[in-house]
N, C-alpha and C positions, 0 to 999 in steps of 0.2 A: 624857316621861321620868318614871319613878317615883323620887322622891327617897329617898336613903339618908342617914339622919341619925345623928350621934353617933359615938362610938368603940366598937369591939368590946370585950366583956369581956376582961380580961387572960388570956392563955393562954401556956403555954410551947410553943415550937416551933410557932408559928401563922403562917400566911400570909394570914389574914383572907379565907378563901374565901367567907364570908358566912353560914355556918350559925350561928355564935355570935350573929348579929344577928337571928335569926328568933324566932318565938314560943316555941320550945323550944331554947334554947342548949345544954342538957345533952346534946343529940344529938351534940355534938362527940365525946363519949366513945366512941361507936360508929361515927362517920362519918369521923374524921380519920385520914389516912394516917400521921401522925406519932405515933400512940398505939399501936394494935395492929392493923396492916393485915393483911388476909387476901386476898391477891391470887388464889390458886387458887379460892376460893369466889366472888369477884366476877367473875373471868374466866369461870367456868362459868355464872354467872347472866347476864352480859352477852352472851357469845358462844356459849353452848351447850357449851363445854368449856374447861378450863384449858389453858395453854400446854403443848405437847408438847416437852419439853426434848431429846428424841431427834431431833426434826425439825430440819433445817438452818435456822438463824436464829431459831427460836422461843425458844430460850434467851435470845438477845440482844434480840429485838424484840417478843416476846409473841405471842399468838395472832393468826394472820392467814390470810386466804384467798388474797391476792395481794400482792406488792410491785411497785410500778410507778414508773417514771420518767415524769413527765407535765408538760404545759404546756397552757394554753389556746391554741387556734388563733389567736384574736384577743385579745391581752392587754388586760386592763381598764386604763383610764387611771389612773395613780397607784397601781397595785397594788404590793405589796411584791415579788412575783415576777411572775406573770401574772394572779393574782386568782382562783385555784381556790377558796379558802375563801369569799371574798365571793360568787362566782358560784353556788356550791353553795347557800348560804343564800338567795340571790335565787330560785333555781329552786324551792326548797322552798316559799317564799311564793307564787311565781307559780302553781304548780300546786295550791295549797291543801293540800299535804301537811301543812303546819303553819300555825297562825295567828299564831305569834310566834317570834322568834329572840332568845335572850338572848346578848348579846355585849358588847364594849367599844367605846366611841367616845372620841375625844379630848376633854379638858376644854376649854371655850371659851377659857380663858386660858393653856393650856399643852398644846401638841399632843402632848407625850410622856406626859402623865398620863392613865391609863385611867379611864374612867367607865362603870360598868355601865349597860346600857340594854336596853330591850325594843323590838325592831323589828317592826313589823307591816306596813309598806309596803315592797315590794321596792326601790323607788327610794331608800329611806333607808339601804340597806346600803352604798352607796358612801361614805358619811360614816364608816363604821367600818373602812375598809380600812387596812392598814398596822400596824406594830408599835407597841405602847405599852410603857412600862417603869414598874413600880411595883405596889403591892398594891391590889387592887380586889375588894370583896365581891360578886362576881357572883351567888352563890347566895342572897343576901338578896332578890333579885327573884323567887325562885320562888313564895313564898307570895302576894305581890300579883298576880303574873301569873296564877296559878291562880284566885285569887279573882275576877279580872276575866273569867274564862271561858275562858282559854287552856288547854285540855287536850291539845292537839297542839302540842308545842314542839320546837324545835331549840336546842341550846346549843353555843356555841363556847367551849372552855375549855382551860386548862392542866391538867397532871396532878393537882395537889392539889385543884382544883375538881372535876374529873371523878371522882376517887376518892370524895369526899364525896357527890356526886350519885348515883353507883351504889349506895353503901351505904344510901342513903335512898330509892332509886327506887321500891321496892315499896309504900311507904306514901304516895306522892305522889298516887296516883289519876289518873295521866296516861293518856289514851287512846293516845297515841303519843309517843315521844321519840327524836330523832335527836341523836347526840353527835358533833360535829366537833371533833377534838382537834388541838392543835399540840404539838410537842415542847417541853420546857422543861428547862433545866439550871440556870440561875442567874437569879434576879431580884434586884432591889434597890429601894431607895426611889427615887422620881422625883427627889428632891433629890440623891441620890448619882449618879444617871445624868446629871444636868446637870453635876455636877463632872467626870465622865468626859468628857463632850463638850467641856468647857473645856480638857482636856488634848489633845484631838485637833485643835482649830482655834482661831485667835484671833478667830473670829467664830462661836462655838457657837450663837448664837441663830438663825443662818441655815441650820443643818443641818436638812434636812427628811426625811432618810431615813438609816437605818443598818442594815446587814445583815451578819451573819457568814456567810461563804460557805464551801462545801466545797473551794474551791481555796486555802484557807489565807490568805484576805484578808478584810478588812472593807471594805465599800463604803459611802462617804458620798455623799450628794447634797445640793446646796445650793439655796437659793431662786432663785439667779440662773442655774440650769441646770448649774453646774459639777459634776463628779464627782471623787472621789478614792478610790484604793484603797490600803489600808495592810496590809502583811503582818502576820500574827499576831505574828511574832517582834519586830516593831517597835512593838507596842502598848505604851503606858506603864503596864503592869501594876504595875511596881515603885513607881510613884508613887501608887497607890491605898492607902487604909488597909486594914489586915489584916481588918477586919470589914466591908469593902465589901459582900460577899455574906453574908447571915445564915446561921446554922447550919442552918436549915430547908432552904435550897437546897444547901448543901454536904453535906447528909445525905439528900437526896431519892434514892429508889431507882427512880423511875419516869420516866426521861428520855423514853421513847418513848410515854408516855400509853397505857398498856396496856389501859385500859378504854373508850376511845373506839370508836365504830363505824368511823371512818376517821380517820387521822392525816395531816395535810398539813404537811410540813417540808422541810428542805433537805439533810439529811446524806447521803443516798444518791443525790441527784439529778444530780450531775455537771453542774451548770449549769441543770438543770431542777428542778422540785420532786419530792419523793419522797413517794409515797403508800403508807401501810400500810392495806390494806383488811382489816378484821378479821372481818366477819360479813355476814349477809344484808342488814342495813340499810346497811352500808357499800357493798355492791354496788348497792343501790338508788340511793345517792347518785351513784355512778359513772354509772349508767344515766340519771339525770336530766340529766347534762351532755351525753350523746350525742356527736354529731360535734364539739361545741365542744371536747372534750378529746382531745388527742393523747398517746398513751401508747406506751411500749416497755419492754422488760425492762431493769432496772437492771444496770449493769456492776459489776465489782469488780476492783481492781488493788492491788498493793503488799502489804506485810506490816505488821501492827499491833504485834507483840510488843515491838519495840524502843521504839516511841513510848510505849506504855502503861507499860513498865518505867521509862522515863525520867521520865514524869509522876509515877509513884508515888514515885520517889526525891526529886524536887523537892518533892512535897507533904509527905513526911516531914520533909525538911529545913526546910520553912517553919514547922514547929511550930505549926500551927493557923491560920496566915495564908494569904495567896495563894501559889500555887506559885512558888518562886524559880527564876530562870534564871541560870546561871553562864556562859553563852556569851559570849565576847569580842565587843565591838561590831563589830569588823571582819569577824567570821565570820557575823554574822546576815544580811546581804544575800545571802551565798552560799547559806546554808542555806534562806533564804526563797525563793530562786530554785529550789532543788532540790526542796523539799517538794511543790509541785504536780505535779512531774514524776516523782518516784520514791517519794513517800510514799503512805500508804494513800489510796485513792480509791474512790468509789462505795460499795458496800455494805461494803467493808473499812474505809473512813473511818467509816461509821456504827458498825460493830462496835468500832472503836477508841474512839470517843467514849463508847459505852455502857460499855465496860470501864473507861475512865478514871473515869466517874461512879460506877460501882459501887465501885471502889477508894477514891475520894474519900469516899464515904459511910462505908465501914468505918473509914477512918483518922480522920476527924473525930469520928465518934461514939465510937470507942474512946478518943480523947483527951479529949473534952469531956462526953460523956453515956454512959459505958460501961454504966450500968445499963439504958439503953434498948435496947441492941443485941439482946437476946433477943427483944424484941417487934417492933422496927422493921425488922430486916433479914430479908427472906424467903429461902427456901432457894436460889432461883435466883441470887441475888446472890453467895452463897458459892461457887457453881459457877463464876461468871464470874471471881472473883478468885483462885481456887485455883491457876491456873497461875503466878501471880506471888508465891506463897509466903504469901498472906494466908489465914488460916483462923481458926476460932473458938479462943479460949483460954478458960480457966476463968471469966474475967470476962464472957464473952459468952454463957454458957449460960443 
């Protein structure tokens, strides 16, 4: 492991992607998605074209060649879902397509704390499987990895890391780069996440797995093999502090990781994983898995407008905190039972979450950093929120 030492230079709206820890921290000014992002230019650079907002679903999900519902024929032991991300990275190393993979592994003293790492042996990818929660300067490993001779790299990253990577890609001198993305809407400190786990169980230290699923449930697994499913509506959100999620995450406009070659997530998977294949390199990654990967067309059911409108109302009422829910306690089990059956599902669930995140970004920035809106909110976000009465005003220009 290449050590990362010290704290990053202070930055406003920073998720510590790692660029501020490199030899030239001033590059943050042109690499950070929270300063003056240019998604059309970087989409064209990464994928050969910017998103076509007239094409079905590119407005919501970004540039793509295919949308797939997928799973591994033989799930990887201990995987978050079936292990598509881990197995893809293994195949890149096994075939020699890359000599190293930059990703996260758990801290030896805290399985939930992410630690950036450079993996060069396919067998070591298994230790990186699963979700971590917290900030981790993944891109700080770029310079030492390149200095060690790794010019063919894969990177597994979340949107704020991938945006900075793409902004600087041309000057890195890499022979080949594959970017495997995961969707991301909200991150928090590892310490905050532990506080959340304490609200879910009287033995939080034994929770080994947590996943938000597209069937409106959170799944927990425990060290003793037990599992628990908690409906979204019964999560103790009201017990969390209003600043549990930082403004960076509440104002992020890139839920679907628009600049990755392939995105592996859950939103449109309906029990499987959901893949957004964005370009030729993404198609190469699918081909690497071959018959190991079972795919089908994603489905889409339900209607999103009511859910998104309700979310916007609750977010506005929260006045900068977490969205408030005013539903009576007796009604929540009923609605929790109905949502997986009549609520948005498949691609419609994904569109719902994307529109919620777009609206959340507009509302929180307008309230807390209105001067940033002109530069931080791309044109496609305004198109997503327009049906809900959100539009630019004089302070947003």
